[in-house]
C-alpha positions, 0 to 999 in steps of 0.5 A: 500499499503506497502513500494514498492517493487522497494525500497527493490531492491534499498535499497543497492544502496541508502544506498551506496549513503547515506553512501558517502555523510556521508563520505563527509559532506559540510556545508551550501552553500559549498555543491559543491561535494554533489550537483555535485553528486545529479546532476549527478544522476538526469541526469542519472535517465532521469529527463526531467530537471535539473537545478543548481545554484538556492539558490547558490548550490541548485539543482532542477529537473523536472520529467513529468508524463505519462500525464499532463492532471491535471495540478498539480505540486508538489514539494518534498524537501530534505536538503543536508548540515551537521554540524560543529561537529566532529564525535564520532561514529567510524563507518566505514563510518564516516565523512572523514572531521575533524570538520564536520559531517552529525549529522542530517541526511541531507545525509538521506533526500538527498539519500531517495529523490534520491531514489524516483527520480529514481523511479519516472523517471523509472515509470512515473505513475502519471498525472502531474509534480513533481519538486525535490528540493535539497537544501543547508544551512538548518543549519542556512543559510536559504537555503529555503529562498534563493531558494525562493527568487530566484523564485523557486516556481513561475519558476517551477509552484509548487502548493504544497510542501512537505518535511520529517525529520527523528526522533530519538526516534521514532520507526524506519520507524514510521511516525508523523505529526501535522497540524498548527505550528509544528517547532518553529521560531528561532531568535538570540540576542547579548548582549554587556555589558561595565563596568569599569575594574579594579583589582579584590581587588578593586571592588568598583573602577569597574563596574563589567560587569560579575555581569550585565551579571549575573543579566540580565541572570537570569532576562531574564527568568522572560519574560518566567515566568511572561510575557508570557501566560504560555499556549503558548511556549517560550523559551529563552537560553543564550548559550555563555558568554565570557569577555575581560579578563581571568586573575584571578586578573582582573575585565574585562571592557567588557562582551558579551553573546548571546543566542536564542529565540524559539516561536510558534506565532509572538506575542510571538516574539514581546514580547520577543524582546520588553522585552529583550530590556527593561530589557537590557536598565534598567539593564544597567542603574541600574548598571552604565554600558552600554548594547548594544542589538541586535536581529536578526529574523531568521526562522519563525514558520513552519505551516503545512497546514491542507488539505495537512497535513491530505493528507500526514498522509494518505499516511504515513497510506498507507505505515505503517499502522499508523501515529501518532500525533506529538508533538510541536518542539521547534527546527527550520526548514527553510521549514518554508520559503516554506510553506509560499509561497506554501500549504504543510506539513512536516512530521517526520519518525522514526530513531530508538533508536539512539542519538539525532540529532545534537549529535556526536554520531548521525547516520541515520538509513538505514533501513528507507530508503525504507519507506521514499522513498515510502512516497515521491513516494506515495505523487506524485502517489496519489496526481496526479494519473494516 
């Protein structure tokens, strides 16, 4: 089963939706315009039910098949939010909002699921019910968790759930997936260091927080190289450091740094937090300063369920002829919360030779749209055949 002809017909229209979304990016839960556009189109398509306000600005639509003898209910999810990045593409449809950009392709995800919704509402060639989930705040806001905490799965009777993400560097329209752990857990840490400030010409009269910070940054890497099993995946990155003074002749009183921890299992999450705390405690005492350490657990590991992963790959092969084995991804994805509540799978679709996601030069490849729409639609029609 190749790309569905209907999506070839709808391609220009769906592309126009995508580019409109790209021009008008919104952050986190503030997807008011995006959510309103999604709601309007879902109602125009004739969905049986359209519900707003789940997860603050989330939109959920229900489409019933020609029959419901199977009793099956499948969820399909797309994310809607953009990133706080200044776009540098110079494209005719570039962001109109300064400092905001769809740099991860959520505009494409939303447009593809809308295209699938239009087709499914027109044809209803399945036995069961499909629930379309348009989610805000994937980019650090945990919108999936908020929607789940508000009873998304139980309210709509969702039994399985599927999602998709575009992937630059992979051939345009090609699919890749893997069972089990796929995207990493993402945690955050903050480290506040207090020493004793003073004149830079008299360092012996100070306790230099920058020296403590520098030693600590290097020591943190020993967690990866000497505490973690080298066959496991662990990333610890300090991503920012600032001080209470920026004068040339002042040793500051305070320094702050923060960063991220990425892991593929909970044991490593515990190890990383424990060792970070121990190093902060010992380093502060050893240099005569004080260190306050805060660790925040964020998105869990995203784990694809084996049966649903195999099915999702089979659907991909029906469309393009193949589905590759995807590598582990140390980036995080809050679809992990949905996969903790229901079995399902998350797949990558190639975005071609474009800039990587989260880059100011990134752009979604509109040629992917018919392929992505077809995968969403085929998930429904093959899982719940009429």
